[in-house]
N, C-alpha and C positions, 0 to 999 in steps of 0.2 A: 048317754046320747052322743056326747062328743066323740067317744071311742067308735061308736057305730058309724058316725059320719066319716071319720078318718079311714075306717076300713073300707067304706064304699069308694072313697077317693083312691085308695091304694089299689083296690080291685079293678077299678076303671083304668087306672094308669097301666097296670100290668096287662090287662086285656088289650089295650090299645097298642102297647109296645110289642105284643106278640104278633100283631097284624103287620108290623113294619118289617120288611125284608132286611137282611143284614146289609151292612155297608158294601160288602163285596158283591152281593147279588144285585143291589141297586146300581152299582157302577157297571157291572157286566150287562145288565138290561138296558141301561140308559145309553150306552155307547152304540147300541144296535141302530140307533137313529142316525148316527154319523157315517159319512163315507169311510170306507175301510182305512184309508191313509191317515185319517185324523184321530182314530179311536184310541190308540195307545197313549197319546200325550194330551188328550183333551181334559179340560176342567170339568168336573161333574158336580152338579148341585142336586141335593136330595134331602132326606129326612133322618134325624137322629132318633134314638129309641123313644123319645118323648113326643115325636111328631113335629119337632121344630125344624124349619127349613134351614139347611146349613150347606156349607161346602164339604162334600165328601172327599174330593180329591182336587188338589191344585195342579193344573196342567201347565204345559210349556208351549202350546201352539195357539192358534187363533180360534179354536172350537170350544164352545161351552155346551155341555149336555145336561138335560133336565131329566131326572128320574121320574118314573111313574108315581102319581099321587096315590098312596095306599088307601085313601078314604073314598076314592071314586071307583065305580065299577069298570070292568074291562082293563085295557092297558093303553097307555099313551106316553111315549118318550119323545123327546125333541132334542135337536142339536142345532146350534146356530153360530154364526160368526160373531166374535166378541164385539164388533161394531154395533150390534143390535142390543147389547146388554142394557144401556140406559133406557131404551124403549121397553124392553122386557121387564126390567126391574121396576120401572114406573107402573107398568100394568099390574104387576103382582102387588105393589103397594096400594094402588087404587082398589083392587079387588078385595084386599084385606080390610079396607075402609068401608066396604059394602057398596061401592059404586056399581051401577049397572053398566052393561056393555056400551050403551049409548053415551052415558056420562063419561066413561073412560075414553071413548073416542074423542068427544068434544074437548075434554081437558088436555089430552095429549096433542090434539090438533092445535089448540091455542098455544100450548107451551112450545111446540115445534116451530110454529110461525114466529114466536118471539125470540127463539134461540135458547130458551131455558132448557128445553129437551133436545139433546144432541142426537141427530139421526145420521145414518150412514150417508156419506157423500157420494160414494161410487156404487152403491148397491151392496146387499148382503143377503145370504141365503139362510133360510130356516128349513130344516128337514124334520118331518114328523113320521114316526113309526108307531102304528096303532092297531088295536084289535078291539072290537066291541064286546066280544065274548071270550077272548083268550087272556091268559095271564102268563107272565114269564115263568118258564120251567127251568130252574137252576140245574137240573140233571142233564138236560139236553142243550141248554143255552139258547132256546128258541121261544118264540111266542106264537102259539097256534093261530092260524087265520089272520096273521098280521098283514097290513097293507102299508104302503108308503106314498107320501106326497111331498112336494117341495114348494116353497114359497120364496120368491126372490123379491126383496123389498127394494123399491126404487122410489123414494119419496118425491112427490109432486109429479111423477110421470103420468102421461095420458096415453090414450089410444093413438093419438096423432104423433106423439113423440116416440112411440115404440113400434107402431105398426101392428099392434095386437088388438084383437077384438075385445069387447067389454063383457062377453059371455062365452061359455065353452062352445067350441066348434066341434070338430071330429074328436072322437075319444082319444085322450092323451095329448091333444094339442094345447099349447099354452094360451092363456088369456089374461087380461089385466083386470084387477079388482080394486075398488076404491080409487079410481083414477083422479088425479089432480089434488090428492090429499097427502098428508104426511104418511099415511098408511098404504099408499099405492103399492101394489105388489103383483108380480106375475105368478099365477097359479099353474102348477104343473102336476097333474094327477094321472099317473100311468093307468092304462086299462087294468081291469081287475086281475087278469092273469099274470101281470107283471109284478113281481115282488122285489123288495129290497134285497140286495146281496148281503148275506151274512158271513 
C-alpha cells in the first residue's frame, strides 16, 4: 500500500512538472508584458519544475515581470515597477493564506495607512498582457489574441486630485479606480484593435 501511495505521488509530481513551461519559455513569455526598453534586464518571477514560485532571473533595472500561472486557463503575464513589489508580494502572501479579495483589500489598506506596507510615493505602473483563450507559443514567441492594459498606481489619489473620471469614458481614455485608497490607480485600457508592441 505504501508503494502504491508513493507511485501516485510520483506520477502526480511528474504530470504537474510536465505542465510547467521551461525557465526560458517562461521568461520569454513574461517579458512580453513589459515595454520593450525594459525587457532584456528585467527581473522575472515564475515557477520551478515543482510549481514553487521562484525568481527565474535576477535583473538589473526597475522592472519585475511575472510569468503566467500554469495552473490557470488562458494566459496572463504582468510587469511592474519594483516600487510596487511590497504591495504585490503582500497580495501573493494573503492569497496563499486563503484571503478573499475584500479581505486582501482591507488588510493592505490598514497596513498602508499605518506605514507597515510601503506604497510607491510617486506612482508606479503595472502592465498586463493577457489572453482568455490563447497560450504562449514558443515557436513564434507570441500569444494568440493577446490584449494589453496598464494600471498606474497613485496611492490616495482622487478624481479631484487627478482630474480623471471615476468610470470609463470614451474607449481608451484613462479613469481612476478605488479613489482615495491605498490602491487608487489610473486604468488605461486601449481599444480592442490596439495591441501591445512585441
